[in-house]
N, C-alpha and C positions, 0 to 999 in steps of 0.2 A: 492538425488532423487527429491528434490523439485525444481531442476533446478534454473531458474532465477526469481523464484516466488516473490522475494523481490525487483524487480526493476520495474520502472515505464513503461519501454519499453515492459515488458511482458504483462502487463494489456492493453496497447495500441494495441499490436498486436492481443491478444486474444479477446478483446471486439470488434475489427473491422472485425472479421470473419463473413461470411454470415449466418452460422447456428451454433447451439449448438454443433453439431457432429464434425465440423470442429474445433471449439474452444477446444473440448476435446482431439482430435487428436494432436492438437498443444501442449497441456499441456503434453501428453504422450511422444511426440517427444522430447520436451525440457528436460524432465526427464532423457532421454536416452543420448541426444547429448551435454547437458550443461557440465557434468563432463568431457566428452572426450575433448571438446573445452577448458576446463580449464587446460588441461595437458601442453601446451606450457607456460602458465604463471608460472606453478610450475617448469618447467625446467629452465626458465629464472631467478627466484628467487634463485634455487639451484645453478645454475652457479655463480650468483653474490655473494652468500653466501660463496662459496669456492674459490672465486678469490682472489688472492694477489694484492691488489690495488696499492701497491708500485710499482709494475712492469708495471703499465698502466699509461696513461696520466693523470688519475685522481689524483694519489698520495695517501698520507695518511693525516687524518684518513679516514677509509672506509665510504661509504654512510650511513650504519647502525649506525656507531658511531656518525655521524653528525645529526641524526635523519631525514635522507632522504629516508627511506625505501619505503615510498609511491611513490617516484619518480624513482625507480630503473629501470623501463623500459627505459625511455629516457636516463638515465645515462649509462645503459648497451649498448644501441644502439650507443651512442656517443663515448664511450671509449673502447668498447670491440669488435666492428665490423669494417670492412673496410668502407671507406668513402661512396661508393655507396650504400652499405647495409644501413648504418646509414641514408643517405638521403632518401631512399625509405621507410625505417621504420618510420622516422619522419613524412613523407608525409602521410603515411597510418594512423599513430596515430592521426595526426591533423584532417584528413577527418573523422575518426571514432568518434573522440570527438565533432567535429562540427555537425555531423549528430545527435548525441544523444543530444547536446545542443539545436539545433533548433527544434528537435522533442519534447523535453520536454517544451520548451518555447511555441510552438504553442499549445501544449496540454493544458498547464496552462492557456494560453490566451483565447483559445476557451471555456474552462470550465467557466472561469470568464465572458466571454462575453455572452455565451449561457445559461449555466446551472444556473448562478446566476442572471445575468442582465435580460435576457429574461424571465426565468421561475419564478423568485422570485421578482425582483425589478420592472420591467416594462414588464408585460405580453403582452401588446399591442404594443410592439416595432416593427417597420419596419425592413426589411432586411438591409436596408441602415444604419439605426441606430445600428443595431447588428454589422455589419462590422466595424462601427466606434468604438464601445465599445471593439471589439477584438483588433483593432489597438492600442487603448489606453492601453489595458491590456498588449500587447506585450511590449510596452515602460516601463509600471510599472514593469512587471516581470523581464525584462532584467536590469532595474536599481537596483532593489532589489537584482538580482543575482550577479551583478558586485559589489555592496556594500558588500554583504556577502563574496565574494571572496577576497576582499581587507582587510577584518577584520581578516583573518586568514592566517597562513603560509601554510596551506595544504588544498587544495580543496578536496582531497581525503577524509579528515575527514567528509565533508558534504556529500559526496557519501555514506560513510559508514553509517552515522546517517540516511540519508533518506532511505537507504535500511532496516535498522532497524525499522524505523516507518512503512514503507510499509508492511513489513513481519507481524508485530504485529497487524495492523489495517486494511489493505486492503486485505490480503490473505484470512482471514475468510469470507469476503464479496464475493470474487470471487468464493471460494469453495461452498458457499451456492447457488450463482446464477446458477452455472453449474451442481451441484450434489445434492443439497438439495432444489431445487426450489419449490417443491410440499409441503414442510413442513415449509417454512419460508415466512415471509412477510416484509413489509417496517418497521413496528414497531419494530420487532425483530432487523432488520439491524441497525436502529437508536440507540437502546439501546446497542447493541453490540459495535458499534463504540464509543459511550460514555464511556463504560466500558473499552474498550482498551486504550483510551486516558488517562483515570483517572489512571489506573494501570501503564501505562508507565511513567507518570509524577512523581507518587509516588515513582517508583523504582529509577528514577533520571538518570542523565548522567553527570559525572564529566567533561568530555572534553568540555562540553558547559556551564559548571557552574551550572547545574540543580542538586540540592541537593537530596540525596538518603534518603527518608523519610520512606521507608517500608523495614524492615529487611526480609531477605529470608533464607531458610535453607542453611547450609554449607557456610555462609559468613565468610570471614576472614578480620580482621582489621590489616592493615599494620602499620608499626612503625610510618609512618607520619600521621596516623589517617584516612587514606583513606580506603574505603570498597572495598574489592575484591570479586566479584561475581563468584560463582562456580555453582550456580543453573541455569539450562537452562530457564531462565525466559521469553525470547522471545517466545519460543515454548509453554511455559505455558500460556502466554497471549493469543496466538493464539487459544489454545484449550479452555481457559476460555471463549474467545469471541464467539467461535463456540457454546459452550453450552448455553451462554446468548442469542444468536440469536435464537437458536432452542426453549429454554424454553419460552422466552417472546413471540415469534411467536405463539407457541401452545396455551399459556395462553390467548393471544389476540383472537385467533381463537375460543377458547372455551367461552370466555365471549361474543363474537360477536354472536355465535351460540345460546347461552343461552338466550340472549337479543332478538334475532330473534325469537326463539321459544316462549319466553315469550309474545312477541308482537302478534304472531300468536294465542296463547291460548287466549289472551284477545280479540283478534278479533273474534274467534270462539265463546266465551261466549256471546259477544255482539251480534253476529248474532243469537245465539240460543235464547236470550231474545226477539229479534225483530222478531223471526220466527213466522209466523201465526199458530194459533192453528189448530189441526186437526178437523175432523168432530165430533168425540167422545167428545173431550174437548169443542167444541163449544156447543154441546148439554148438556153437564154437567153444563156449565156456564149459560146456558139459564134456566136450572131447578133451 
C-alpha cells in the first residue's frame, strides 16, 4: 500500500506537482499501481527460481548459489530468452537505469547547488555562480557514486540501503507536508529528522559494517554472533519520527503562543500604567 514511498523518484515526482491535490492523487495512484507493476518482477524471480540452469547456457551452479540473485533480471534475459528479446530487454533496462541515474544525479547536484550553496553558504550568489556550483556538484556526486560502485560487488545493495534510509527519514516528512501541514512546523521536522538518523544508526546495518548497538524485541542471535532482526524497526522508526515531528511542533507552537501572549500582557500592563487618569482620578489627586 505504501507504493514507491521509499524511493527518491517518488519524492521528486510528488514534490514537482503544481498543487497539493495533484500530489495526493499521485500518492493514491502509486499505492494502487505500484503493487500491480511489481507483478512482472515476481514472475521473473519465480521463473528463475524454478529453472534448471544446467539445461541453459548459464550452467551450474545457479545464480542464487553464486550470490547473484540481485542480477537475476539481466541473467534471465540473456540465458532464458531469444536473442532479439534479450537485446530489446537489455536496451530497455539500460535506458531505465540511466534515466534513474541521471535523475538522481541532477537532483542531488541541484540540492547541493541551490539548497545548500545558495540558501546557506552564499545567499547573495548570482545565477551564473549557482549554475557553476551545480556543475561542480554533478562532478562530485558522479565521482562519489562511481567510487561507491567500485567498492562493492552489488550496486543493488546501495539501492536497498538508500530505500531503507529514505523510508525511515523522508517518508515521515512527506506525510507531514501533505497531510499534517496545519499541525507541524520546521522545528518539528528538524527534530524528527535527527531522531530518525539517530535510531537508524543505533540499530545498525551489518551489510555496510555499521554495528547494531540497540537491541530490539524478537531479536535472534545466530551461531556466528550476528543479530537477526524480526521486529519491523523501519516502520517503527517511521511512526516514532511522525510522533516526534507532531509533538515537537505542538510544543514549539505552545511555547511561541505563550511567549507571544506574555509579551502582549506585558505590553497591556505598560500601556495601563502609562494611560492618562480619568476626570475623577484627576480631581482626587488634586484634592
